[in-house]
N, C-alpha and C positions, 0 to 999 in steps of 0.2 A: 565472823568477827564478833568480839565481845566488848561490852561497855568498859571504858577505861576509868570511869569515875566511881564504879562500885565493883565489888568482887562477887556479884551474884551470878555471873556467867550469862547474863541476858543478851539477846541480840540487839545490835545498835539500830537506831532509826534516824539519827541526825548527827551532824558534826558542827562544832563551833569554829567559825572562821578565824576568830581572834586568838583563842588559846589552843587551837588545833587538837581539841579533845573529841573523841567519839563517845556517844551517849545512848543509853537505852531510853525508853519512853518516860520512865519515872524521873531519871536524872535530867532529861531534856526539859521536863516541866519545871523541876526545881531550878535549873540553870537559867531559864527564861524569867522566872518570878523573883529570884533572889536579887537584892539591890546591887550586890557587887558585880553581878554578871548581866544586869539589866540592859546595858548598852552593847553587849556582845551580839554578834550576828550569827545565827545558826542556819544551816541548810539541811534539807531532807536528803537522806541517802536511800536510794532505791535498792531493793534486793536483787542480787545477781540472778537468782532463780526466776524472778519476774521478767528481767531483761531477756533471759534465754527463752522463756516461754513466749514473750512478745515477738522475739525474732523468729521463732519457729512458726508463729501464726502469720507473720508478714511474708515468710517464704512461700506460704500457700496462696497468697493473694496475687496470683499471676494468671494471665490468660494462657490457656493450653495451646492456642494456635500461635501466638506471637511472643509468648514468654515475657509479657510486659504487665505492669501493675494494672489490676482491674479498678477502674475509676468511674465507669459509666454504666447506666442501666438502659437497655433498649426497650422502650415501651411497646413497640410493635411485636417483638419476639419474646418479651417477658424474660429477658436473660441479661446476665452481667457480662460486660465487654470491656476491652481496653480502648485507648485512644486510637490505636491503629485499626482495630476492628471497625470503629465508627467511620473511618475514612475509606474503608474497603467494602467488606461484606454487608455492612449496615448503612451504606452511604445515604440512601433515601429514606431511612427509617427515622422514627422520632426517638430521642434519647435524652436522658438527664443525668445528673450526678447520682451515684449509687447510694450515697449516705442517706438521702431522704427516703428512698425506697426501702433500704435496709431497716430504717427506724420504723417505717410503717409495718414491716413484717414482724419486727419485735413487738410492736403494739398488738398486732393480731394474735401472735403466739401467746402474749400475756393474757389476752382474752380467753384463749383456749386453756391456759394454765388455771385461770380463775374458774372456768367451767369444770375443769378436772378436780379442783379442790372441792367444789360444790358436790361433784359426784361422789367423792370420798366421804363427805359429810352425809350424803344420802345413804351410803352403804352403812355407815355407823348407825344411823337411825333405823335402818332396816334390820340390822343385827339385834338391836335392843328390842324392837317389836317382835322379831322372831323368837327371842327368849321369852317374852311375855306370852306369845302364842303357845310355846312349848309348855309353860306352866299351866295354861288353861287346858291344853290337851291332856296333860297328866291328871288334872283335876277331873276332867270328864271320865277318864279311864278309872280313876279311883271311885268316883260316884257310881259307875257301872258295876264295879266289883261289889260295892256295898249293897247295891240293889239286888244283885244276884244272891248274896249271902242272906239278906232279909227274906227274899222269896223262898230260898231253900229252907230256912228255918220254919216258915209257915207250912211248908209241904212235908216236912219230916214226919209228922204225926201219921201220915198215910203210908208213905213208902220211903222210910228213912234211908235205907241203904242205897236205893236207886237214886234218890235225890242227891245224896252226898257225891256219888260218882259223877252225876251229870253236872253238878255245881263245879266240881274240880275241872271237868273237861271244858266248861264254858270259861272259867277263869284262865285256864291254860290258853284257850283261844284268844282271850283278850291280851294276855301277855305276849303271844306270838304277833298279834296285830300291832300291839304297842311297840314291841321291840323293832319290828320292821319299819314302822312309821317314824319312830324316834330316830332311827338310823338315817332315814331320809332327811329329817330336819337337821340332824347333826352334820350330815354331808353338805347340806345347803349352807349352813353356817360356816363350815370350813371353806366352801367355795367362795363365800363372800369375803372371808378374811384373806384368802389367797388373791382374790381380785383386788382387794384394797392394797395389799403389798405390791402387786404388779403396778397399780396406778401410781402408788407413791414412788416407785422406781422410775416410771415414765416421767412423772412430775419432776423428779430431781434431775434426770438427764436432760429434759427439755429446758429447765431453768438454767442449767449449766451452759447449754447451747446458746440460749438467749443472752446470757450475761457475759460469757467468756469468748464466744466465737466472733471472729471478725466478719465484716459485711459479706464478703464474697463467699466465705465458707458457710455462713448462715444461709445465704441465698441458695446455695447448692443443696443444703439439707432441708430447705424450707418445706418443699412439697411433702417429703416423707414425714417430717415432724408434724406438719399441719394435719395430714391425713391420719397419722397415728393418734393425735389428740382427739380428733373428731370421732374416729371409730370407737375409742375407748369411752368417750363421753356419752355417746348414744347407745353403747352396748349395755344391756341389762341382764341380770341373772334371773332365770326363770325359777320361781319358787316351787317346791314339790307339792303335789296334791296328796293329802293324807285324810283318811276317813276314821274318825274316832269310833270305837266299837259301841254298839248300842244294844242293850239287853231288851229282848222282847218277851214279855210275860206270857206264860202258857195258859191253857184252859184248866178247869178242874181235873184233878188227876184221875186217869182211868188206867187199869193195868195194861191194856194193849197199846195205849198211846202215851206212855210215860214221857218219852223224849219230846214228843210234839206238845204235850200239855205243859211240860215244865218251861219250855222256851229255849231258844238258841241265840247265841251272840252273832251279830253280823255287822258289817260296816254300814254307816248311814248312807242315805241316798245322795246327800249333798256334801261336798268336800269342805273341810276346814282348811282353807288356804292361808299360808303365811302372808301377812300383809307386807307391803312395801311403802316406804315414805313417799309422799307426793313430791314429784320433782319434774320440772319442765325446763328444757333448754331450747333456745331458738338457734337456727342455723348461724354459724359464725360468718362474719361479714366477708364480702369479696374484696380483693385488692383493687380491682377496677370494676366499677359498677355501671359503666356506660351511661353516665348521668345525662349527657347532652348529645343529641344526634344532629349533625350538621350536614346538610345536603351539599354534595360536591358536583354531581352532574347526573343527567339522565338522557337517554336516547331511545329510539324506537327501532326494532328489528322486525323482520318477517318471520313470524312463528318461531321464536327462540324456545328451546326445549328444556335446557338445564344449564347450570353454572358450576364451574369448579375453580376455586381460587388458585392463583399461581404466584410467581416470584414478584416481589416489590408490589406495585400498584396495578398489576395485570391479572386478568381473569380470562379463562377459556369459556366460550359460550357455544353450546351445542345447538346447531341449526339442523333443518331436515336432512341436508346432504353434505354439510361441511361443518368443521369446527374452527371457529375464529378466535384468535387471541386479541383481546381488546385492552387498551389502556384506560385509566380512570377518566380521561378527557374525551372518551368515545372514539378514539382513533384505532384503526385496525393495524396490528403489528405483524401478525402471521395468519395464513390460511392453510387449513389441512383438510384434504378430502376425507369424508367419512366412509364407512363401510355399510353395506346393506345389513339391515336388521340390527344395527347398533341400538342398544337400549339404554345403557348406563355407563358413563365415564367413571371408572373407579379411581384412576390415578393419572396425574399429569406431571411429568418431569421435563427438564429442558430438552431431552432427547426422544421421549416416547410417551405414548398413551397406553393405558390398560383399559379395555372396554369389554363390558359384558354384552354378549349378543346371544339371546336365548340360552341354550345349554352350554355355550362356549365362553371362555375368557380369552380375548385376543390381545396381541401387542402390536401397536403401529409405530413405526419409526417416523418421527416428525420430519416432514419434507420428502418422504419416500412415497411414491405413488403406487408402488407394488401392493399386492394383496397382503393383508395382515397375517401375522404369525399366530397360529393357535397355541395357546399356553396350556390350557387344561379343558377337559370336556367332562361334564357330569350331567346326565339327563335330568337330575333333580333340580339343576340350576334354572331350568326354563321358567319355573314359577317362583323364583326367589328374588329377594332384594339383597344386594351384596354390598360389602365395603371391605377395604383393606385397613386393618387396625395398625396402631403404632408399633406393635411387636411383630410386624410383617406376617400377620395371620389373616387369611381371607375368611370372613364370616358372612354367612348367608342365612336368611330366614325363609323357610318354605311355608307359605300360607296354605298350600294344598296338603302338605304332609304334616303340618303342625310340629316342626322341629327346626333346630339350628344346625347348620353344617359348619365345620371348621377345617381349614387346610393350612398347614404351617409352611411358610416360605423360608428361604435362607436369608442371610443378612443383606444380600444385594438385591432383594426384591425380585428374585427370579425363581421359577418353579423348581422343585426338587426333580432331578433328572431321572431317578429311578421311579418305580411305581408310586404314585401319589396316594397317600393314605388320607382318608377323610373321617373326622370324628362327627358322629351324629348324636345330638342331644335332644330327645323329645321334650316338649315344653309341658308344663303343668296344665291341667284342664282349665284352671282359672285364667292363666295367661292366654291360652288359646281363645277363650271367650272374649278377652279384652281386645283381640286383634281380629275383627270380623272381615277386614279387607286386607289386601296386600299393602304393606307399609311402603310409603314413598321413599324413605331414606333411613339408613341406620348409621349412627356415629358412635365414636368412643370419646368420652369427655376427658377433661384434664385430671379428673379423679379416678380414671380407669373404669368408669361405669359405661354400660351400653344404654343408649337412648334411642327411641324410635317414636314416630307419630302414628296414630290410628284413629281416624275420624275426630271425635271430640276429646281424645285422650293423648297425653304425653306420658310414655311408659319408660321407667328407669329400671334396668336389670344389673345384677352383678355379673362377674365374668363367668359364673356358672349358669347364667341365664335364669336366675331366680328373681322374683319380683322384689324390688326395693322401694319403689315409689310409683304411685299412679296419680297424675293430676288430670282431672276431668272437669270440663266446663260445658254446660248445656248451650246448644246453638253454635258452638265453635266447630271448625273443621281445620285441624292442624295438619300441615303438609310438609313444607321445607324445614330443614333443621341444620344448623352448623354451630361450631363452638370456636373458642379462641384459647390462647395460652393462659389466660387469667382465670379460667373456670366459668366464664360466661357462656351460656347456650342461648342462641337466638332461634325462635320458631315462628314461622308464618302462620297466621290464622286466616284462612281463605274466606270463610263466611263473614267474620266480623271485620275484615279489612284492617289488620293491625300486625305489628311485629312485637312478639312477646320475649321477655327476658327470663330465663330460668338459671338456677345454680347448677353446678356440675353434679349435684346429688338429686336433681329432678324437682327441686322446690320452685314453685312459681314465685318470681320476684315482683314483676310489674310489667305493664305495657309500656314499651319505650317509643313506639312510633305508630301514629294513626293518621296524621295529616298527609293528604295526597297519596294514600295507600289504597289501591283498588284491587281486591281479590288477589293477594300475593300468593305465588305458588312456590318457587324455589328460592333458596338463599345460600350465600357462601361468603367467605371472608378472604381478602387477599393478605399479603405478607406485611403490609404497613398498617393494618387495622381498619381498612375500609370494608363496610358491608355492601354487598351487591345483591339485589333481589329482583325477581321478575313479577310482573302482575298481568292481569288478563288483557290489558291493552297492548300487549307485545312490547311493553316498555321495560327497559333496564334502568333501575335507579341505584345510585351510589351514595352512601352516607358514611361519614366519619364520626367516631365516638371516642377515640383515644386522644 
């Protein structure tokens, strides 16, 4: 539609209720200020394109399970849900209106956007400094050529022809070195420009997601957007090492040692490395920082061995001969006979357990007293610490063989029926030195990093088992470890009697609990956000932080 008060063909933005005229922005301003029309009432006209866009966004704001509008945020599961979900699958969970949580995520993404803008500024500064370094490098090469020419002129009186040849060869050598190193510097500058363009694209797409996406859609994209921002903010381009040619003067000319006496061009012993602008960024904040730990209950058992969080406020506790399902009020819900040589409970569902027993992984049907079913057998597993990751992959670290094993399962968390293939990844010597004993537990964090404890260290690895972060503290003895859906990682410090909080990237945040904590060993989290941990007094303690 076009403005009826002018012939400029401009789009309309408002309509006069009294004279029934549609107007563009300029005509609307004139209409409201002119005294003839001052008493007229105008109303804003929204674009049909905007309405269509908003309708398409609203169409996506529905629960996949119940096809109802998403209005709530489950704090325990860190997920967006509808009203019907709150009364069914999340009945005992804690939840709130989604608008508040979505705004928090927008704020955190804006922090990431700010950091990304700072990173782009850093790259701009690095490009400028690299250009200055290039000019200095060219200056060094020019001075070297001049030095060779002066030296050649002084030597020509004795062996003019030979000196001319050697001088040209040395200048050619400088040109070759210079050409190669300038190419490296140019490639480095091109890489910086490419990185800048990539970051600008990510910046634009993230800003569009923050400003235009509805709450539910933003929430679903949040983890990917957040991880993308942080990876790009922390990533840095390695500058090339170049060595400016240096002319080494020779000794007095002798016929048999002309080349040696004249001197040769070679690279300097120390590199001239392109500088980078100083820049530091702290870890982006967590959504849930476990600010306050509230004790719910505690009770004592006879030699509890390990914990594994379960549905709602329930947790399985592994005892010497049985595995009991406990509620957060200390009551026993179910009992399950254990198997001989059971070592580590890897997985607990409503129907079955997956248990590591030496070189075997076994499956036990809950309530079935028959022998366990063997799922897979690998002799190397006997000295391993295992876990089943979120992508249905069994990961095991062998302290004896200094390597990681990976076995891919199908989507139903059952073994592949045909011959099972196992991927073996030897660890770096540095990582092997960091793990002097068998790790107590291995977990996968919300950011898809692998974390494990080893004496006084908490080690963070990427999915290729390369070291990303190592936190070490003297006199500590880190043992149990668990994570939640918010990116918090909780670690027990046996020696110092405390519960520590880490980010999902392996950064130490702070100590969250010390009071009434005595040599804690294992720790887990149930589905409503309660922390369960064991200490040396055979006591199970339960705390809430959400």
